[in-house]
N, C-alpha and C positions, 0 to 999 in steps of 0.2 A: 500054299498051305498044305502040312503034311498032315497025314491020318493022324497022327496024334495030335497035334495041334487043335484040329479038326473037334474031337474027342472033345482037348480039353473046354473049346469057347462052349461044345454044346453043354457040358458039363454044367457051366459058370450061368450059361442063361436060365438051365433048369432051376437051379438054386436058388436064382433071384425073381425066378416069377411062377412057372403052372406049379413047381414040387412044394414052394413055400406058399403060394395060395390055397392048395389040399391042407396041409396042417393047418393053417389059419382056418380053415372051414370046423377043421375037426374039432380043435380046438372050441373054436366059439361053441360047437353043438354039445358038445360034452360037458360044461361048465367050465372051462377056462381053466384045463391041463396046464403046466407050465413043465418046464427042465429045471433041473435043480439054479438057485441062484448062487452068482458068485457073492452078492452084497444084496442087502434090503434097503431099500431107498422109501424115506417117509414120506406120505401123500401130505400135502400142504391142504389140501382140499377133504381129507377123510377124517380128522381128528387126530392123527396120529397113528393110524392104522397103517400098516406096511404094506407093498405092493413088492411083489419078487422083480427082479431085474433078469432080462431073459439072458441065456449064457452062449445062445447061439440066436445068428439072423432067421431062422426059419420060425425062430419061437417069438421072436419079437412082435410077432402079425398083432392083429388086433385079435385073434382068439387068445393070445397067450398074456402072461401077468403083465408086458409093458405093452401092450395092446391098445386099439380103439377103446373098445368096450370089453371089460374083462368078463367073459361068460356072459351067454345067450345069443339067441338068434339075430336078434336087431344089431349087435355088433356086428355080425355076417353082412347084414344088408348093407350098411352105412358102409363097411369095407370094399364091397363090390361096387361101391359108386365110383370109387379113384379107378377101378382097375382098368379101364378104358383109356386111362391118360396118358399110359404110355404107348398107345398107340395115334393118338393124335398129333398132328403137325407141331412140330418144334416149336413154331412161333407164339403157339395158342396153350402149349402146357401150363405156362404160369397160370394164365387166367381162368383155365379150366379147372387147376387143383385150388385155384383159392374160393371159384363158383361153386364146385362140389363140396368142401367143406364149409363154406359158411351155409350153404343150403340144408346140410346134415347136422348142423348145430341148431337152427330155423326151427327145423322139422322136429326137433327131439330124438333123431337117432343117435346122435353123439350126445348124450345128456348132463348135464351140468357136472363138474367133479369129473370127468373120465381122462384118464392120462392118455396122450397121443404117443406114437413110436418115437425115436429120435428121429432126426433128420437123418444122418446115416439110413439106418434101418428103413424110414419109408422111400427114401431113395433109392436105395437098392432091390425095393419089393416090385416098385413101381417102374426102375427099370430108367428112373432121370437122373438128373445131377441132383448132387445133395445142396446144392446153391441156389436150386428153384422151391426144394422145401424148405430151407431154410427164411427163402422170400417172404413162400405165402404163410408159414409162420409168423411172421413179424409185418406180415401187412393185416392177418388175424388179429391176433395180439394188440396191431395199434386199432382195429375198430372196434376193440371189445369181445369177441367172439371167445376168443383164448386169453390165456395168463402164462406165465413162465415167471421163472424166477433162476438166479444163479446156481446151477446145480440142482436143482431142482424137476427139471424137466418144461414140457409143455401140457396145458390143461384145457378144458373146456371152462370157460369162464361162466359167472353163475348171471350174467345182465341178461341175457337172450330169455325171452320168454318165449319156448316152443308153440306155435300153431299151426293147425293144420289149415293150409289157405282152400278157402271157398268159396266160391264165385254163388251169389244166386239170382235168381230170375225173377224179377221184381215188376216184369211186364203185365200188366191187364191180362187178365184171361178171362174168357164166359165162365158162368156160373151153371147155366145147363148147362148138365151133361147129354142129354138126348135133343133138344130144342132150345135155339137162342135166338130170342127176339130182341135183347136190347140194340137200342138203337146207337149209331155212333162208327159202325166200324162198315168198309166200301167191300167188297168182294177182291180180295187181294190176288185170288189167281187171275184178277183181269190184266194185271199189271204188263205193261208190254215188252217183257223179256229182249225180243229180239231186237224190236228199235231200239229201246234204250241203250243196250251191249254196240250197236253200231253205231248211235250218237257218240258212247263213249269213247271207240276206237278211232272218230273222226276227229274229236276233241284232241285227245292225247297226239296224233299225228299232227293237228296244227296248232295246235297253244302255245304262243311264243314264250319262251323262258323266264322272262320278267313279269309274267302276269301270276307266276305261281308265288311271287311274293306276296307280303300282307296286302288286302284290297282295299281299295276305298270303302267306307264302313257301309255307305249305303250299298253295295255290290255293282260289279261289272256293269259299264258301259253297256256291253254287248247287251245283256242281259233285263236292263232298265229298260234300255230304246225297245226291246222285243215285248216285253211285260207293258209299256206302253201302248204297241199298237194293239197288244191281244184285247187288252181288257177295254180300248176305246171300242174296237171292234163287236165284242162282246158281251158288254156288259156296259156300253154306256158313260164310261166314267170319264172325266176330262185329267187326262193320266201325262204329267209332265214329268219325263224321266228324271229331272233333278227334283224332284219332292218325290220318288218311289224309292223306299228303303227296302232292299232284299233280306227277310228277318226267315228266323225257323220256325213259321207256323204261325196261326192267331195268337196262339197263346204267347208267346214271346213280344208280337204285334202289341198286344193288350198292355202288357207290362210296361212297354216302353211308354206310350200313350200315359199309363197311371205315372210313370214318371213326370213325363213332360207338365200333366195337368198338376201334379204335386209342388213342382219347380212353378205357377203362376199361381198358388196358393188355394188350390182348390184341393179340398179335403176329402170330398165327397162326389160321387158318382151315380146316377139312376140307373136302375138294370130294372129289364122288364121281369112281370113277375104274373105267371111263372115264366121262366127261363131257363139259360143254362146254368147250372149248380158252381160250373169253374170261375165264371164271372168275378164272381165276391173273392175268391182267392187269389187272382189274379190280380185284381186292384188294390188288395189288402198286402200284397208283396210290395206295393212301391207305396203304401202308407196312405194311401184311400179307401175310405169307408164304402160299402155299396147300400145303395139306398132302394129298396124296392119299389117298384112303379106300377100298377093295375094296368090290363090291357082291357080293352072293350071289341067288338066285330070288327073297327077299323085298324084295328094295332094300339099301339101306345097311349092312354088316354092321359090328353093334353091337360086337362084342368088339373088332376092328381100332381102331374109334373110338372107344374107352375107352383102347386102348394107347398112341394117338397123344400124347394128352395134351392136345389142342386143347379150347377150351371153346365154339366155335361152328360150325356145319358148315353147308353150303349143299346142297340137296335139291331133286331134280323129283319128289316123290311120284305127283303123278296121273299122269304119263307119263315115266318116264325119260329123259334125251335121255342117251345113244341108243339103248340097250338097247331103252327100250318098257315096261321093266316098271313094273307102277302096286304101289305099296308094299302088303302085304298089312295087314292092321288092326293082328296082331303086332307088326309091324313099328314100326307107326306108335306103337301106344303104348310099346315098348320104345325109341323115339328121345326121347319126351315125358321118360320117367323116366331116360335118360342128362342130358337138358338140365337138369332139376330135380336130379339128385344133383351137379354139376359148375358149378352158379349159371351156367348158359349159355343156348345161344341157337341156333335152327335159324332157319334163312332159306331160307325156300321162294320157290322161282321157280316160278312157273306159269305157264309162258310157253307152251302149248296145253291148259290144261286145259279150255276148253269143248269142244274137236271130241273127243268120244266116240261109236262109232258100235253098240256094240252095246248098249247101255243108258244110263242116263242119269249122266253125268258124276259123278267119285268126289269127294267135298266134301273141301275146302281142308286140310290139316295146322291151319293157325292156329287152326280153327273147337274143336278140343281144348283149346287151353291159348295164347290171344291174347296173354298176358304172357309167354310163353317162345320165340315164333315170330313170324319178321317175314315179311308175305307180298307178295310184289311181283308183277304184271302190267303187261300193257301192249294195244295195240292193232294192234300190229305184225303179226300173224296173221292178226287179223280184218278190221281194215279195211286199213293201208298201214305198213308201218315209217317212211318217208318224213315222216310226220305228227308223229313224235317225241314220242308222246305214252302214257303209264301212270300208275301209283300204286304207293304202297307204304304198307303198314296197319304201323303201328311199334308194339312193345311200348313202354308208359309209360316206363321205365326209359333207353329207348334216345332218346325223342321229341325231346328238349331238343336235345339234341348231332346229331341228324339236322335238325332244323328250323333250327338254326343254320348247319348247315352247308351247307341247301340257301338258304340267304337269302344268307351271302356267296360261294357258289357263282354265282348266275346272277337273284339277286332274285325270283325266281318266276317261276313259267311265262306263255309268253303270255296274256294277256286273253282276248282274242278266240278263242283257241283252247281254252282252258277255256270260255266259255260258248257258244261251239260245240256241244262234243260235251255238254256237261251238254243244251242243249235236246235235243240226238240219241236221248240217252239217256231223256229226259224223254217224248218223243213214243214211244217203242216202235221206233222206226229203229235202233237197237241189235239188238234182241233179232231183228229181223226180217234183219237184216245177217246174223247168228249162225245163224239155221236157214238162207240160202241160201249162206254157206260150207259147215253141212254137210251139205249133200245135193249137191253139186259135190266137194267133197273123197270123198265116200262113193262116188261113181260114180266116181273117179280111183284110190282105194285098191282095189277092184274088178278095176278092167282094169290094174291094176299087178300084183297077185298073180294074175291068171288068166294076162296076156303072161309071167308068170317062170316059170309053171308049164309054160306049152307050149315055150317057150323054151328053156328050163334045163333039162330033166327029173332029178328026183331032189333040185332045190335046195330048200330049207326058207327059208319064211317067218316070219318074227315079228314080235313090235308093230304089229298089226294093227288091235288092239282102238281105238287111238286116235290122234292126233295127226296130221303132217302127214309121216310117213316111215316106209321100212319096214327091218328089218333082213333080208338074202335072204344066207342063207351057202349055196354053190356046192360041187359036187361037188368032186372033188377032182382030177378030169380037166381041168377048167379050171385046172389051178393052173401053178406057182406063183403065189401071189397077185403080186407085184412084175411078172412078165411078163404076164401077164391086165392089169392096169391101164396096162403100155407100148401092147400092142397095142388097148384099148378106148379110150387116149387120141389113138393115132395114126390112129384111126380117126374121130374127132371127137367122142367122147362123155368128157362129164365126172361123175364117180361118185367117190366118195369110200369108203375103207377105213374099216370099223371102227377098225384099228390109229389112223387119224389123231387118235383124240377119247383115246388111253389115255395119262396123264403117262409110262410107264417103255416102252420096246420089249418088247412081248411076244416071244415065243419065235416060232419062225417054224411056222407051222401049213401041213398041206397043203390045207385047207380055204381056202376063197374067203369074205369075210365084210365084205358092203357096206350101207352106210346109204344107202339109195335113198329121195331126195325127190320127190313126186309132185304137189304141191299147184296149183304154177304151168304145169303140164301139161296139155293136154288131152288126154282117151282115147286119141284117135288118134297123137296124137306120143307117150304113153307106151308103144301099141305099139308104132310104128315104131321109136323109140329103144329097147327092149329087144331086139327083132329085130336091130336095129345093132350092138347090144353082145354077142349072142350068134355071129354071126356073127363079127365081130371077134377075141371071146374064142377060139373054136375053134382060130384060127390054121391 
């Protein structure tokens, strides 16, 4: 190539690229100055207002009269979105141009009524073919983002309502900024990242391709088999892999059981009072109304249960939430006798049955009568609630309805998560994690009990044998309860009163009864938080 040819080529590139862009930006900043127009065109969107047509290509860019946004810095910002397209791979330029224009319209950087450059001018400024720009204009016109008319140019349409995309985080956050004793959250720093990552690598290396398809709605046979062995060994359940359903936590298990009960004509289910407030909403979602049933020192009171007329009841017999009661052997037998007498079911929520500190955990109620007890559990306390992984052992008479509901609800739990947890259980990693958590939580329980006794002389602490929370009953001198809660909240301490777990508002009591969670706090933070609560509560 001769020197003169080279100079001419550079001159063309400069005119279609950098030089044009510089003039475009200057035009946008200066309020949209344009060269003299050969003729004026009437904008179909501006009610007869005229826009000057550019005399040369450099002034046809977004800053000029025929540009993307006449006058203003927003137009320059919208134009800059398109500049990298010239260097994009040829096969992606068309899609990239369409996506950039579409996003500019959606975000409002190209507002309704804006006139776009001609396809020839925009193609020259971007250094792409005119056909590519024409195709982009036609596609966005067909989608409603742009509109055009013969001899009238291409304009941003009025169908799009711009909205700034925003992703909100609705995850629950602890209300206490200095000390958070609200129960329900484990120590997430105990999550076994290294062992979990190793299991994930192993699964990805060995998982057959066909297992990445839609799974059995009950779950992978490998995981159901591993769970059957684990639960029989640790919780004493009668675990048939054919009647295990892998679910996304106890919440989904409850909803599935609610649908199964509804299909059998049951419209009410008994719940413990006090008990977990979530049960009401979960069963209501399936069209089943929660009926509160009181407790006594042995567990769920059977006489009020019979009087309620329900044929199904939700229980937490290993460690009742929130009182911490472990159902007595006599009460367990009475509960099963009731279920058989009404042709009903007991729904066992084993939410923290693995965490017993004074002796081996009490076996699950399901092991006494698997045809009358549905058993649900999860890894939310032992690993992390964000995994959304649990299990449901369902009586044979409810199995078909539960499995079909699971299939229509989500087509089964994610395969990779199931295979990963199966490997985690098979290799003994889950047992090691449970032992690690038990050691940590026992230490924290002891720290909490000692701090309460020191900072609140005369306080009574119950429900300490198991679980991840205790019930603290404070002396009358700290009351009334409502005022105590106001004072500690003002000091930045979050704590839940036992009354929040009752279905009916109890009569005012001079005592203050608190549900105090401790699993997610270090011993040092527990001691500091209890001291802060005592200082604020003393008022």
